[in-house]
mmCIF entry with sequence, helices, sheets and N, C-alpha, C, O atoms, coordinates in Angstrom:
data_MODEL
# 
_entry.id   MODEL 
# 
_entity.id                         1 
_entity.type                       polymer 
_entity.pdbx_number_of_molecules   1 
# 
_entity_poly.entity_id                      1 
_entity_poly.type                           'polypeptide(L)' 
_entity_poly.nstd_linkage                   no 
_entity_poly.nstd_monomer                   no 
_entity_poly.pdbx_seq_one_letter_code       
;(UNK)(UNK)(UNK)(UNK)(UNK)(UNK)(UNK)(UNK)(UNK)(UNK)(UNK)(UNK)(UNK)(UNK)(UNK)(UNK)
(UNK)(UNK)(UNK)(UNK)(UNK)(UNK)(UNK)(UNK)(UNK)(UNK)(UNK)(UNK)(UNK)(UNK)(UNK)(UNK)
(UNK)(UNK)(UNK)(UNK)(UNK)(UNK)(UNK)(UNK)(UNK)(UNK)(UNK)(UNK)(UNK)(UNK)
;
_entity_poly.pdbx_seq_one_letter_code_can   XXXXXXXXXXXXXXXXXXXXXXXXXXXXXXXXXXXXXXXXXXXXXX 
_entity_poly.pdbx_strand_id                 A 
# 
loop_
_entity_poly_seq.entity_id 
_entity_poly_seq.num 
_entity_poly_seq.mon_id 
_entity_poly_seq.hetero 
1 1  UNK n 
1 2  UNK n 
1 3  UNK n 
1 4  UNK n 
1 5  UNK n 
1 6  UNK n 
1 7  UNK n 
1 8  UNK n 
1 9  UNK n 
1 10 UNK n 
1 11 UNK n 
1 12 UNK n 
1 13 UNK n 
1 14 UNK n 
1 15 UNK n 
1 16 UNK n 
1 17 UNK n 
1 18 UNK n 
1 19 UNK n 
1 20 UNK n 
1 21 UNK n 
1 22 UNK n 
1 23 UNK n 
1 24 UNK n 
1 25 UNK n 
1 26 UNK n 
1 27 UNK n 
1 28 UNK n 
1 29 UNK n 
1 30 UNK n 
1 31 UNK n 
1 32 UNK n 
1 33 UNK n 
1 34 UNK n 
1 35 UNK n 
1 36 UNK n 
1 37 UNK n 
1 38 UNK n 
1 39 UNK n 
1 40 UNK n 
1 41 UNK n 
1 42 UNK n 
1 43 UNK n 
1 44 UNK n 
1 45 UNK n 
1 46 UNK n 
# 
_struct_asym.id          A 
_struct_asym.entity_id   1 
# 
loop_
_struct_conf.conf_type_id 
_struct_conf.id 
_struct_conf.pdbx_PDB_helix_id 
_struct_conf.beg_label_comp_id 
_struct_conf.beg_label_asym_id 
_struct_conf.beg_label_seq_id 
_struct_conf.pdbx_beg_PDB_ins_code 
_struct_conf.end_label_comp_id 
_struct_conf.end_label_asym_id 
_struct_conf.end_label_seq_id 
_struct_conf.pdbx_end_PDB_ins_code 
_struct_conf.beg_auth_comp_id 
_struct_conf.beg_auth_asym_id 
_struct_conf.beg_auth_seq_id 
_struct_conf.end_auth_comp_id 
_struct_conf.end_auth_asym_id 
_struct_conf.end_auth_seq_id 
_struct_conf.pdbx_PDB_helix_class 
_struct_conf.details 
_struct_conf.pdbx_PDB_helix_length 
HELX_P HELX_P1 AA1 UNK A 2  ? UNK A 26 ? UNK A 2  UNK A 26 1 ? 25 
HELX_P HELX_P2 AA2 UNK A 36 ? UNK A 38 ? UNK A 36 UNK A 38 5 ? 3  
# 
_struct_conf_type.id          HELX_P 
_struct_conf_type.criteria    ? 
_struct_conf_type.reference   ? 
# 
loop_
_atom_site.group_PDB 
_atom_site.id 
_atom_site.type_symbol 
_atom_site.label_atom_id 
_atom_site.label_alt_id 
_atom_site.label_comp_id 
_atom_site.label_asym_id 
_atom_site.label_entity_id 
_atom_site.label_seq_id 
_atom_site.pdbx_PDB_ins_code 
_atom_site.Cartn_x 
_atom_site.Cartn_y 
_atom_site.Cartn_z 
_atom_site.occupancy 
_atom_site.B_iso_or_equiv 
_atom_site.pdbx_formal_charge 
_atom_site.auth_seq_id 
_atom_site.auth_comp_id 
_atom_site.auth_asym_id 
_atom_site.auth_atom_id 
_atom_site.pdbx_PDB_model_num 
ATOM 1   N N  . UNK A 1 1  ? 108.680 125.849 95.406  1.00 0.00 ? 1  UNK A N  1 
ATOM 2   C CA . UNK A 1 1  ? 109.800 125.259 95.925  1.00 0.00 ? 1  UNK A CA 1 
ATOM 3   C C  . UNK A 1 1  ? 109.691 124.425 97.120  1.00 0.00 ? 1  UNK A C  1 
ATOM 4   O O  . UNK A 1 1  ? 110.369 123.423 97.346  1.00 0.00 ? 1  UNK A O  1 
ATOM 5   N N  . UNK A 1 2  ? 108.620 125.009 97.997  1.00 0.00 ? 2  UNK A N  1 
ATOM 6   C CA . UNK A 1 2  ? 108.328 124.353 99.195  1.00 0.00 ? 2  UNK A CA 1 
ATOM 7   C C  . UNK A 1 2  ? 107.648 123.014 99.014  1.00 0.00 ? 2  UNK A C  1 
ATOM 8   O O  . UNK A 1 2  ? 107.868 122.043 99.739  1.00 0.00 ? 2  UNK A O  1 
ATOM 9   N N  . UNK A 1 3  ? 106.740 123.033 97.911  1.00 0.00 ? 3  UNK A N  1 
ATOM 10  C CA . UNK A 1 3  ? 105.973 121.792 97.540  1.00 0.00 ? 3  UNK A CA 1 
ATOM 11  C C  . UNK A 1 3  ? 107.002 120.762 97.026  1.00 0.00 ? 3  UNK A C  1 
ATOM 12  O O  . UNK A 1 3  ? 106.910 119.578 97.350  1.00 0.00 ? 3  UNK A O  1 
ATOM 13  N N  . UNK A 1 4  ? 107.937 121.200 96.259  1.00 0.00 ? 4  UNK A N  1 
ATOM 14  C CA . UNK A 1 4  ? 109.010 120.269 95.799  1.00 0.00 ? 4  UNK A CA 1 
ATOM 15  C C  . UNK A 1 4  ? 109.683 119.615 96.965  1.00 0.00 ? 4  UNK A C  1 
ATOM 16  O O  . UNK A 1 4  ? 109.895 118.402 96.964  1.00 0.00 ? 4  UNK A O  1 
ATOM 17  N N  . UNK A 1 5  ? 110.026 120.403 97.973  1.00 0.00 ? 5  UNK A N  1 
ATOM 18  C CA . UNK A 1 5  ? 110.738 119.913 99.103  1.00 0.00 ? 5  UNK A CA 1 
ATOM 19  C C  . UNK A 1 5  ? 109.947 118.920 99.923  1.00 0.00 ? 5  UNK A C  1 
ATOM 20  O O  . UNK A 1 5  ? 110.482 118.053 100.615 1.00 0.00 ? 5  UNK A O  1 
ATOM 21  N N  . UNK A 1 6  ? 108.582 119.103 99.801  1.00 0.00 ? 6  UNK A N  1 
ATOM 22  C CA . UNK A 1 6  ? 107.820 118.153 100.564 1.00 0.00 ? 6  UNK A CA 1 
ATOM 23  C C  . UNK A 1 6  ? 107.549 116.870 99.754  1.00 0.00 ? 6  UNK A C  1 
ATOM 24  O O  . UNK A 1 6  ? 107.322 115.813 100.343 1.00 0.00 ? 6  UNK A O  1 
ATOM 25  N N  . UNK A 1 7  ? 107.568 116.949 98.445  1.00 0.00 ? 7  UNK A N  1 
ATOM 26  C CA . UNK A 1 7  ? 107.324 115.769 97.581  1.00 0.00 ? 7  UNK A CA 1 
ATOM 27  C C  . UNK A 1 7  ? 108.545 114.952 97.381  1.00 0.00 ? 7  UNK A C  1 
ATOM 28  O O  . UNK A 1 7  ? 108.406 113.757 97.121  1.00 0.00 ? 7  UNK A O  1 
ATOM 29  N N  . UNK A 1 8  ? 109.749 115.483 97.477  1.00 0.00 ? 8  UNK A N  1 
ATOM 30  C CA . UNK A 1 8  ? 110.930 114.673 97.162  1.00 0.00 ? 8  UNK A CA 1 
ATOM 31  C C  . UNK A 1 8  ? 111.144 113.353 98.056  1.00 0.00 ? 8  UNK A C  1 
ATOM 32  O O  . UNK A 1 8  ? 111.467 112.278 97.552  1.00 0.00 ? 8  UNK A O  1 
ATOM 33  N N  . UNK A 1 9  ? 110.940 113.532 99.369  1.00 0.00 ? 9  UNK A N  1 
ATOM 34  C CA . UNK A 1 9  ? 111.064 112.413 100.345 1.00 0.00 ? 9  UNK A CA 1 
ATOM 35  C C  . UNK A 1 9  ? 110.043 111.284 99.859  1.00 0.00 ? 9  UNK A C  1 
ATOM 36  O O  . UNK A 1 9  ? 110.372 110.100 99.784  1.00 0.00 ? 9  UNK A O  1 
ATOM 37  N N  . UNK A 1 10 ? 108.848 111.734 99.557  1.00 0.00 ? 10 UNK A N  1 
ATOM 38  C CA . UNK A 1 10 ? 107.753 110.659 99.293  1.00 0.00 ? 10 UNK A CA 1 
ATOM 39  C C  . UNK A 1 10 ? 108.164 109.984 97.986  1.00 0.00 ? 10 UNK A C  1 
ATOM 40  O O  . UNK A 1 10 ? 108.024 108.766 97.879  1.00 0.00 ? 10 UNK A O  1 
ATOM 41  N N  . UNK A 1 11 ? 108.667 110.721 96.977  1.00 0.00 ? 11 UNK A N  1 
ATOM 42  C CA . UNK A 1 11 ? 109.032 110.240 95.789  1.00 0.00 ? 11 UNK A CA 1 
ATOM 43  C C  . UNK A 1 11 ? 110.208 109.288 95.898  1.00 0.00 ? 11 UNK A C  1 
ATOM 44  O O  . UNK A 1 11 ? 110.202 108.242 95.249  1.00 0.00 ? 11 UNK A O  1 
ATOM 45  N N  . UNK A 1 12 ? 111.178 109.599 96.664  1.00 0.00 ? 12 UNK A N  1 
ATOM 46  C CA . UNK A 1 12 ? 112.252 108.713 96.957  1.00 0.00 ? 12 UNK A CA 1 
ATOM 47  C C  . UNK A 1 12 ? 111.808 107.416 97.615  1.00 0.00 ? 12 UNK A C  1 
ATOM 48  O O  . UNK A 1 12 ? 112.327 106.342 97.313  1.00 0.00 ? 12 UNK A O  1 
ATOM 49  N N  . UNK A 1 13 ? 110.872 107.526 98.488  1.00 0.00 ? 13 UNK A N  1 
ATOM 50  C CA . UNK A 1 13 ? 110.378 106.253 99.259  1.00 0.00 ? 13 UNK A CA 1 
ATOM 51  C C  . UNK A 1 13 ? 109.528 105.421 98.197  1.00 0.00 ? 13 UNK A C  1 
ATOM 52  O O  . UNK A 1 13 ? 109.505 104.193 98.272  1.00 0.00 ? 13 UNK A O  1 
ATOM 53  N N  . UNK A 1 14 ? 108.915 106.026 97.328  1.00 0.00 ? 14 UNK A N  1 
ATOM 54  C CA . UNK A 1 14 ? 108.144 105.343 96.256  1.00 0.00 ? 14 UNK A CA 1 
ATOM 55  C C  . UNK A 1 14 ? 109.068 104.545 95.408  1.00 0.00 ? 14 UNK A C  1 
ATOM 56  O O  . UNK A 1 14 ? 108.795 103.385 95.099  1.00 0.00 ? 14 UNK A O  1 
ATOM 57  N N  . UNK A 1 15 ? 110.235 105.187 95.000  1.00 0.00 ? 15 UNK A N  1 
ATOM 58  C CA . UNK A 1 15 ? 111.256 104.606 94.101  1.00 0.00 ? 15 UNK A CA 1 
ATOM 59  C C  . UNK A 1 15 ? 111.911 103.360 94.848  1.00 0.00 ? 15 UNK A C  1 
ATOM 60  O O  . UNK A 1 15 ? 112.126 102.304 94.252  1.00 0.00 ? 15 UNK A O  1 
ATOM 61  N N  . UNK A 1 16 ? 112.205 103.549 96.159  1.00 0.00 ? 16 UNK A N  1 
ATOM 62  C CA . UNK A 1 16 ? 112.832 102.452 96.951  1.00 0.00 ? 16 UNK A CA 1 
ATOM 63  C C  . UNK A 1 16 ? 111.822 101.215 97.031  1.00 0.00 ? 16 UNK A C  1 
ATOM 64  O O  . UNK A 1 16 ? 112.220 100.054 96.940  1.00 0.00 ? 16 UNK A O  1 
ATOM 65  N N  . UNK A 1 17 ? 110.613 101.529 97.191  1.00 0.00 ? 17 UNK A N  1 
ATOM 66  C CA . UNK A 1 17 ? 109.647 100.412 97.311  1.00 0.00 ? 17 UNK A CA 1 
ATOM 67  C C  . UNK A 1 17 ? 109.479 99.745  95.995  1.00 0.00 ? 17 UNK A C  1 
ATOM 68  O O  . UNK A 1 17 ? 109.363 98.520  95.965  1.00 0.00 ? 17 UNK A O  1 
ATOM 69  N N  . UNK A 1 18 ? 109.457 100.455 94.896  1.00 0.00 ? 18 UNK A N  1 
ATOM 70  C CA . UNK A 1 18 ? 109.361 99.961  93.554  1.00 0.00 ? 18 UNK A CA 1 
ATOM 71  C C  . UNK A 1 18 ? 110.530 99.003  93.244  1.00 0.00 ? 18 UNK A C  1 
ATOM 72  O O  . UNK A 1 18 ? 110.368 97.907  92.708  1.00 0.00 ? 18 UNK A O  1 
ATOM 73  N N  . UNK A 1 19 ? 111.675 99.487  93.611  1.00 0.00 ? 19 UNK A N  1 
ATOM 74  C CA . UNK A 1 19 ? 112.884 98.664  93.322  1.00 0.00 ? 19 UNK A CA 1 
ATOM 75  C C  . UNK A 1 19 ? 112.862 97.403  94.101  1.00 0.00 ? 19 UNK A C  1 
ATOM 76  O O  . UNK A 1 19 ? 113.289 96.368  93.590  1.00 0.00 ? 19 UNK A O  1 
ATOM 77  N N  . UNK A 1 20 ? 112.382 97.426  95.333  1.00 0.00 ? 20 UNK A N  1 
ATOM 78  C CA . UNK A 1 20 ? 112.271 96.190  96.089  1.00 0.00 ? 20 UNK A CA 1 
ATOM 79  C C  . UNK A 1 20 ? 111.309 95.267  95.399  1.00 0.00 ? 20 UNK A C  1 
ATOM 80  O O  . UNK A 1 20 ? 111.599 94.072  95.355  1.00 0.00 ? 20 UNK A O  1 
ATOM 81  N N  . UNK A 1 21 ? 110.187 95.698  94.851  1.00 0.00 ? 21 UNK A N  1 
ATOM 82  C CA . UNK A 1 21 ? 109.127 94.828  94.211  1.00 0.00 ? 21 UNK A CA 1 
ATOM 83  C C  . UNK A 1 21 ? 109.825 94.231  92.871  1.00 0.00 ? 21 UNK A C  1 
ATOM 84  O O  . UNK A 1 21 ? 109.677 93.062  92.515  1.00 0.00 ? 21 UNK A O  1 
ATOM 85  N N  . UNK A 1 22 ? 110.588 95.169  92.190  1.00 0.00 ? 22 UNK A N  1 
ATOM 86  C CA . UNK A 1 22 ? 111.285 94.708  90.973  1.00 0.00 ? 22 UNK A CA 1 
ATOM 87  C C  . UNK A 1 22 ? 112.272 93.639  91.283  1.00 0.00 ? 22 UNK A C  1 
ATOM 88  O O  . UNK A 1 22 ? 112.440 92.696  90.510  1.00 0.00 ? 22 UNK A O  1 
ATOM 89  N N  . UNK A 1 23 ? 112.907 93.762  92.361  1.00 0.00 ? 23 UNK A N  1 
ATOM 90  C CA . UNK A 1 23 ? 113.945 92.747  92.767  1.00 0.00 ? 23 UNK A CA 1 
ATOM 91  C C  . UNK A 1 23 ? 113.254 91.381  92.954  1.00 0.00 ? 23 UNK A C  1 
ATOM 92  O O  . UNK A 1 23 ? 113.781 90.345  92.548  1.00 0.00 ? 23 UNK A O  1 
ATOM 93  N N  . UNK A 1 24 ? 112.056 91.407  93.581  1.00 0.00 ? 24 UNK A N  1 
ATOM 94  C CA . UNK A 1 24 ? 111.384 90.110  93.837  1.00 0.00 ? 24 UNK A CA 1 
ATOM 95  C C  . UNK A 1 24 ? 111.032 89.415  92.536  1.00 0.00 ? 24 UNK A C  1 
ATOM 96  O O  . UNK A 1 24 ? 111.051 88.186  92.453  1.00 0.00 ? 24 UNK A O  1 
ATOM 97  N N  . UNK A 1 25 ? 110.708 90.212  91.509  1.00 0.00 ? 25 UNK A N  1 
ATOM 98  C CA . UNK A 1 25 ? 110.274 89.588  90.218  1.00 0.00 ? 25 UNK A CA 1 
ATOM 99  C C  . UNK A 1 25 ? 111.536 89.198  89.420  1.00 0.00 ? 25 UNK A C  1 
ATOM 100 O O  . UNK A 1 25 ? 111.418 88.305  88.581  1.00 0.00 ? 25 UNK A O  1 
ATOM 101 N N  . UNK A 1 26 ? 112.635 89.739  89.593  1.00 0.00 ? 26 UNK A N  1 
ATOM 102 C CA . UNK A 1 26 ? 113.784 89.525  88.692  1.00 0.00 ? 26 UNK A CA 1 
ATOM 103 C C  . UNK A 1 26 ? 114.557 88.355  89.254  1.00 0.00 ? 26 UNK A C  1 
ATOM 104 O O  . UNK A 1 26 ? 114.932 87.462  88.494  1.00 0.00 ? 26 UNK A O  1 
ATOM 105 N N  . UNK A 1 27 ? 114.803 88.318  90.492  1.00 0.00 ? 27 UNK A N  1 
ATOM 106 C CA . UNK A 1 27 ? 115.703 87.324  91.094  1.00 0.00 ? 27 UNK A CA 1 
ATOM 107 C C  . UNK A 1 27 ? 114.888 86.035  91.188  1.00 0.00 ? 27 UNK A C  1 
ATOM 108 O O  . UNK A 1 27 ? 113.680 86.076  91.420  1.00 0.00 ? 27 UNK A O  1 
ATOM 109 N N  . UNK A 1 28 ? 115.575 84.847  90.999  1.00 0.00 ? 28 UNK A N  1 
ATOM 110 C CA . UNK A 1 28 ? 114.965 83.567  91.240  1.00 0.00 ? 28 UNK A CA 1 
ATOM 111 C C  . UNK A 1 28 ? 114.523 83.336  92.496  1.00 0.00 ? 28 UNK A C  1 
ATOM 112 O O  . UNK A 1 28 ? 115.109 83.916  93.411  1.00 0.00 ? 28 UNK A O  1 
ATOM 113 N N  . UNK A 1 29 ? 113.524 82.540  92.769  1.00 0.00 ? 29 UNK A N  1 
ATOM 114 C CA . UNK A 1 29 ? 113.124 82.288  94.201  1.00 0.00 ? 29 UNK A CA 1 
ATOM 115 C C  . UNK A 1 29 ? 114.173 81.678  95.040  1.00 0.00 ? 29 UNK A C  1 
ATOM 116 O O  . UNK A 1 29 ? 114.929 80.825  94.574  1.00 0.00 ? 29 UNK A O  1 
ATOM 117 N N  . UNK A 1 30 ? 114.247 82.089  96.272  1.00 0.00 ? 30 UNK A N  1 
ATOM 118 C CA . UNK A 1 30 ? 115.257 81.655  97.250  1.00 0.00 ? 30 UNK A CA 1 
ATOM 119 C C  . UNK A 1 30 ? 114.893 80.307  97.691  1.00 0.00 ? 30 UNK A C  1 
ATOM 120 O O  . UNK A 1 30 ? 113.739 80.049  98.034  1.00 0.00 ? 30 UNK A O  1 
ATOM 121 N N  . UNK A 1 31 ? 115.837 79.433  97.698  1.00 0.00 ? 31 UNK A N  1 
ATOM 122 C CA . UNK A 1 31 ? 115.576 78.047  98.278  1.00 0.00 ? 31 UNK A CA 1 
ATOM 123 C C  . UNK A 1 31 ? 115.650 78.096  99.748  1.00 0.00 ? 31 UNK A C  1 
ATOM 124 O O  . UNK A 1 31 ? 116.326 78.947  100.326 1.00 0.00 ? 31 UNK A O  1 
ATOM 125 N N  . UNK A 1 32 ? 114.922 77.140  100.399 1.00 0.00 ? 32 UNK A N  1 
ATOM 126 C CA . UNK A 1 32 ? 114.791 77.131  101.822 1.00 0.00 ? 32 UNK A CA 1 
ATOM 127 C C  . UNK A 1 32 ? 116.225 76.779  102.369 1.00 0.00 ? 32 UNK A C  1 
ATOM 128 O O  . UNK A 1 32 ? 116.783 75.728  102.055 1.00 0.00 ? 32 UNK A O  1 
ATOM 129 N N  . UNK A 1 33 ? 116.758 77.661  103.156 1.00 0.00 ? 33 UNK A N  1 
ATOM 130 C CA . UNK A 1 33 ? 118.053 77.444  103.708 1.00 0.00 ? 33 UNK A CA 1 
ATOM 131 C C  . UNK A 1 33 ? 117.959 76.442  104.888 1.00 0.00 ? 33 UNK A C  1 
ATOM 132 O O  . UNK A 1 33 ? 117.007 76.406  105.668 1.00 0.00 ? 33 UNK A O  1 
ATOM 133 N N  . UNK A 1 34 ? 119.055 75.621  104.939 1.00 0.00 ? 34 UNK A N  1 
ATOM 134 C CA . UNK A 1 34 ? 119.136 74.614  105.953 1.00 0.00 ? 34 UNK A CA 1 
ATOM 135 C C  . UNK A 1 34 ? 119.405 75.245  107.332 1.00 0.00 ? 34 UNK A C  1 
ATOM 136 O O  . UNK A 1 34 ? 120.015 76.305  107.469 1.00 0.00 ? 34 UNK A O  1 
ATOM 137 N N  . UNK A 1 35 ? 118.887 74.487  108.375 1.00 0.00 ? 35 UNK A N  1 
ATOM 138 C CA . UNK A 1 35 ? 119.177 75.044  109.698 1.00 0.00 ? 35 UNK A CA 1 
ATOM 139 C C  . UNK A 1 35 ? 120.558 74.954  109.980 1.00 0.00 ? 35 UNK A C  1 
ATOM 140 O O  . UNK A 1 35 ? 121.188 74.062  109.413 1.00 0.00 ? 35 UNK A O  1 
ATOM 141 N N  . UNK A 1 36 ? 121.175 75.760  110.798 1.00 0.00 ? 36 UNK A N  1 
ATOM 142 C CA . UNK A 1 36 ? 122.570 75.734  111.105 1.00 0.00 ? 36 UNK A CA 1 
ATOM 143 C C  . UNK A 1 36 ? 123.101 74.349  111.516 1.00 0.00 ? 36 UNK A C  1 
ATOM 144 O O  . UNK A 1 36 ? 124.193 73.943  111.119 1.00 0.00 ? 36 UNK A O  1 
ATOM 145 N N  . UNK A 1 37 ? 122.313 73.653  112.305 1.00 0.00 ? 37 UNK A N  1 
ATOM 146 C CA . UNK A 1 37 ? 122.689 72.361  112.901 1.00 0.00 ? 37 UNK A CA 1 
ATOM 147 C C  . UNK A 1 37 ? 122.685 71.265  111.747 1.00 0.00 ? 37 UNK A C  1 
ATOM 148 O O  . UNK A 1 37 ? 123.274 70.201  111.941 1.00 0.00 ? 37 UNK A O  1 
ATOM 149 N N  . UNK A 1 38 ? 122.023 71.515  110.545 1.00 0.00 ? 38 UNK A N  1 
ATOM 150 C CA . UNK A 1 38 ? 122.110 70.569  109.588 1.00 0.00 ? 38 UNK A CA 1 
ATOM 151 C C  . UNK A 1 38 ? 123.203 70.395  108.680 1.00 0.00 ? 38 UNK A C  1 
ATOM 152 O O  . UNK A 1 38 ? 123.368 69.413  107.956 1.00 0.00 ? 38 UNK A O  1 
ATOM 153 N N  . UNK A 1 39 ? 124.024 71.520  108.769 1.00 0.00 ? 39 UNK A N  1 
ATOM 154 C CA . UNK A 1 39 ? 125.223 71.582  107.922 1.00 0.00 ? 39 UNK A CA 1 
ATOM 155 C C  . UNK A 1 39 ? 126.338 70.820  108.511 1.00 0.00 ? 39 UNK A C  1 
ATOM 156 O O  . UNK A 1 39 ? 126.468 70.848  109.734 1.00 0.00 ? 39 UNK A O  1 
ATOM 157 N N  . UNK A 1 40 ? 127.198 70.108  107.750 1.00 0.00 ? 40 UNK A N  1 
ATOM 158 C CA . UNK A 1 40 ? 128.332 69.413  108.378 1.00 0.00 ? 40 UNK A CA 1 
ATOM 159 C C  . UNK A 1 40 ? 129.405 70.452  108.772 1.00 0.00 ? 40 UNK A C  1 
ATOM 160 O O  . UNK A 1 40 ? 129.642 71.499  108.170 1.00 0.00 ? 40 UNK A O  1 
ATOM 161 N N  . UNK A 1 41 ? 130.001 69.997  109.863 1.00 0.00 ? 41 UNK A N  1 
ATOM 162 C CA . UNK A 1 41 ? 130.937 70.885  110.520 1.00 0.00 ? 41 UNK A CA 1 
ATOM 163 C C  . UNK A 1 41 ? 132.403 70.583  109.951 1.00 0.00 ? 41 UNK A C  1 
ATOM 164 O O  . UNK A 1 41 ? 132.809 69.433  109.779 1.00 0.00 ? 41 UNK A O  1 
ATOM 165 N N  . UNK A 1 42 ? 133.106 71.656  109.694 1.00 0.00 ? 42 UNK A N  1 
ATOM 166 C CA . UNK A 1 42 ? 134.412 71.542  109.029 1.00 0.00 ? 42 UNK A CA 1 
ATOM 167 C C  . UNK A 1 42 ? 134.383 71.853  107.590 1.00 0.00 ? 42 UNK A C  1 
ATOM 168 O O  . UNK A 1 42 ? 133.372 71.727  106.898 1.00 0.00 ? 42 UNK A O  1 
ATOM 169 N N  . UNK A 1 43 ? 135.635 72.302  107.121 1.00 0.00 ? 43 UNK A N  1 
ATOM 170 C CA . UNK A 1 43 ? 135.680 72.649  105.753 1.00 0.00 ? 43 UNK A CA 1 
ATOM 171 C C  . UNK A 1 43 ? 136.338 71.750  104.847 1.00 0.00 ? 43 UNK A C  1 
ATOM 172 O O  . UNK A 1 43 ? 136.440 72.074  103.664 1.00 0.00 ? 43 UNK A O  1 
ATOM 173 N N  . UNK A 1 44 ? 136.833 70.567  105.298 1.00 0.00 ? 44 UNK A N  1 
ATOM 174 C CA . UNK A 1 44 ? 137.557 69.605  104.435 1.00 0.00 ? 44 UNK A CA 1 
ATOM 175 C C  . UNK A 1 44 ? 136.558 68.677  103.741 1.00 0.00 ? 44 UNK A C  1 
ATOM 176 O O  . UNK A 1 44 ? 135.562 68.222  104.304 1.00 0.00 ? 44 UNK A O  1 
ATOM 177 N N  . UNK A 1 45 ? 136.899 68.440  102.497 1.00 0.00 ? 45 UNK A N  1 
ATOM 178 C CA . UNK A 1 45 ? 136.033 67.557  101.790 1.00 0.00 ? 45 UNK A CA 1 
ATOM 179 C C  . UNK A 1 45 ? 137.041 66.212  101.470 1.00 0.00 ? 45 UNK A C  1 
ATOM 180 O O  . UNK A 1 45 ? 138.242 66.357  101.238 1.00 0.00 ? 45 UNK A O  1 
ATOM 181 N N  . UNK A 1 46 ? 136.487 65.126  101.490 1.00 0.00 ? 46 UNK A N  1 
ATOM 182 C CA . UNK A 1 46 ? 137.406 63.975  101.350 1.00 0.00 ? 46 UNK A CA 1 
ATOM 183 C C  . UNK A 1 46 ? 136.806 62.669  101.458 1.00 0.00 ? 46 UNK A C  1 
ATOM 184 O O  . UNK A 1 46 ? 137.503 61.659  101.353 1.00 0.00 ? 46 UNK A O  1 
# 
């Protein structure tokens, strides 16, 4: 039981890291976001 208590945190960390890698492969590549000063100010289109 003590060995199990020591292994569980490392197994959980491994699962979290694997999910992060999986997410990078599944999601499309992120486009470069514009700088805040490059966006137009105001929400009205017209």
